[in-house]
C-alpha positions as CSV (number, residue, x, y, z in Angstrom):
1,X,-82.1,-88.3,19.5
2,X,-79.0,-87.8,17.6
3,X,-79.2,-89.3,14.2
4,X,-76.0,-89.6,12.1
5,X,-75.9,-91.0,8.4
6,X,-72.9,-92.7,7.1
7,X,-72.3,-93.7,3.5
8,X,-70.1,-96.9,3.2
9,X,-68.9,-99.6,1.0
10,X,-70.5,-102.9,1.3
11,X,-67.1,-104.2,3.0
12,X,-67.4,-101.6,5.6
13,X,-71.3,-101.7,5.9
14,X,-72.3,-105.3,5.6
15,X,-71.7,-106.2,9.4
16,X,-74.3,-103.8,10.3
17,X,-76.7,-103.3,7.2
18,X,-77.2,-107.1,6.7
19,X,-78.7,-107.9,10.1
20,X,-81.1,-105.0,9.8
21,X,-82.0,-106.2,6.3
22,X,-82.4,-109.8,7.5
23,X,-84.6,-108.6,10.1
24,X,-87.0,-106.4,8.1
25,X,-87.0,-108.4,4.8
26,X,-86.5,-112.0,5.6
27,X,-88.1,-112.3,9.1
28,X,-90.7,-109.5,9.0
29,X,-91.9,-109.8,5.4
30,X,-90.9,-113.2,4.2
31,X,-88.5,-112.4,1.3
32,X,-86.4,-115.7,0.6
33,X,-82.9,-115.3,1.8
34,X,-81.5,-116.1,-1.6
35,X,-83.0,-113.0,-2.9
36,X,-82.0,-110.7,-0.3
37,X,-78.4,-110.5,-1.2
38,X,-77.3,-109.8,-4.6
39,X,-74.5,-108.9,-6.8
40,X,-75.1,-105.1,-6.6
41,X,-74.3,-105.0,-2.8
42,X,-70.6,-105.2,-3.9
43,X,-70.8,-101.9,-6.0
44,X,-73.3,-100.0,-4.3
45,X,-73.1,-97.1,-1.7
46,X,-74.7,-98.0,1.4
47,X,-76.2,-95.3,3.7
48,X,-76.5,-96.5,7.4
49,X,-78.2,-94.5,10.1
50,X,-77.2,-94.4,13.6
51,X,-79.0,-93.4,16.5
52,X,-77.0,-92.9,19.7
53,X,-74.2,-95.2,18.0
54,X,-76.8,-98.1,17.2
55,X,-77.2,-98.7,13.5
56,X,-81.0,-98.6,13.1
57,X,-81.6,-98.3,9.3
58,X,-80.0,-99.0,5.9
59,X,-80.6,-98.5,2.3
60,X,-78.3,-98.5,-0.8
61,X,-77.6,-96.8,-4.0
62,X,-76.6,-99.0,-7.1
63,X,-74.9,-96.9,-10.1
64,X,-76.2,-98.2,-13.5
65,X,-74.9,-97.2,-17.0
66,X,-76.3,-93.9,-18.6
67,X,-76.1,-92.0,-15.2
68,X,-78.9,-93.9,-13.8
69,X,-79.0,-94.7,-10.1
70,X,-81.3,-97.2,-8.4
71,X,-82.1,-96.8,-4.7
72,X,-83.2,-100.1,-2.8
73,X,-83.0,-102.1,0.3
74,X,-84.4,-99.5,2.5
75,X,-85.0,-101.1,6.0
76,X,-85.6,-99.4,9.3
77,X,-85.9,-101.4,12.5
78,X,-89.3,-101.4,13.8
79,X,-88.8,-99.5,17.1
80,X,-87.5,-96.7,14.9
81,X,-89.9,-96.3,12.0
82,X,-91.9,-93.0,11.7
83,X,-89.0,-91.2,13.2
84,X,-87.5,-89.7,10.1
85,X,-84.9,-92.2,9.7
86,X,-85.8,-93.3,6.2
87,X,-86.1,-89.6,4.9
88,X,-82.4,-89.0,6.4
89,X,-81.4,-92.2,4.6
90,X,-82.9,-91.2,1.4
91,X,-81.7,-87.7,1.6
92,X,-78.2,-88.9,2.1
93,X,-78.3,-91.1,-1.0
94,X,-80.0,-88.3,-3.0
95,X,-76.8,-86.1,-2.1
96,X,-74.4,-89.0,-3.0
97,X,-76.1,-89.5,-6.4
98,X,-75.9,-85.6,-7.1
99,X,-72.1,-86.0,-6.2
100,X,-71.6,-88.8,-8.6
101,X,-73.6,-87.0,-11.3
102,X,-76.6,-89.3,-11.6
103,X,-79.2,-87.7,-13.5
104,X,-81.9,-90.3,-13.1
105,X,-83.0,-92.2,-9.9
106,X,-85.3,-95.3,-10.0
107,X,-86.6,-97.4,-7.2
108,X,-89.0,-100.4,-6.9
109,X,-91.5,-99.3,-4.0
110,X,-93.6,-101.4,-2.1
111,X,-97.1,-99.9,-2.5
112,X,-97.4,-98.8,1.1
113,X,-94.2,-96.8,0.5
114,X,-95.1,-94.8,-2.5
115,X,-96.5,-91.9,-0.6
116,X,-93.1,-91.8,1.2
117,X,-91.2,-91.4,-2.0
118,X,-93.7,-89.2,-3.7
119,X,-92.5,-86.5,-0.9
120,X,-89.2,-86.4,-2.5
121,X,-90.5,-85.9,-5.9
122,X,-90.5,-89.7,-7.2
123,X,-93.2,-90.5,-9.6
124,X,-94.8,-93.9,-9.9
125,X,-95.1,-95.5,-13.4
126,X,-96.0,-98.5,-15.1
127,X,-98.0,-101.8,-13.7
128,X,-97.8,-103.0,-10.2
129,X,-96.1,-106.2,-10.1
130,X,-94.9,-108.9,-7.6
131,X,-91.5,-109.2,-6.0
132,X,-90.8,-111.6,-3.6
133,X,-94.5,-111.9,-2.8
134,X,-95.0,-108.3,-2.2
135,X,-96.9,-105.8,-4.4
136,X,-94.5,-103.1,-6.0
137,X,-94.4,-100.1,-8.4
138,X,-91.5,-98.6,-10.2
139,X,-90.8,-94.9,-9.2
140,X,-88.5,-92.3,-10.9
141,X,-86.8,-89.3,-9.9
142,X,-85.0,-86.8,-12.7
143,X,-82.5,-85.1,-10.6
């Protein structure tokens, strides 16, 4: 299985990224459509994972003030999960963050995903909270 990761602007990524996010977040997880797209998409860097030229996963990096980056909207199509797609997407965004001079990365992790992010050095902090009806916890990585 050949996997390629591309980093694109929203303008170039949305036709491939949004259908994946819609399927995972809106259809599978019940996130309201009005919450799924936001103003950050327009300025974020979007990582797309391709397997045999099919786009199967996406995630984004939003650059914030004070050299902070926020990773989010990580979504992988069901039949491609547990095959390293999420790891490759995250690695690509960590590299992008480094290239942009970001010194701290944050994310809102669904509780079930915390062990995944911990493998990359992210540390959970603060209380568990509800986001779109799903339990989350903040995580942080100092780069």
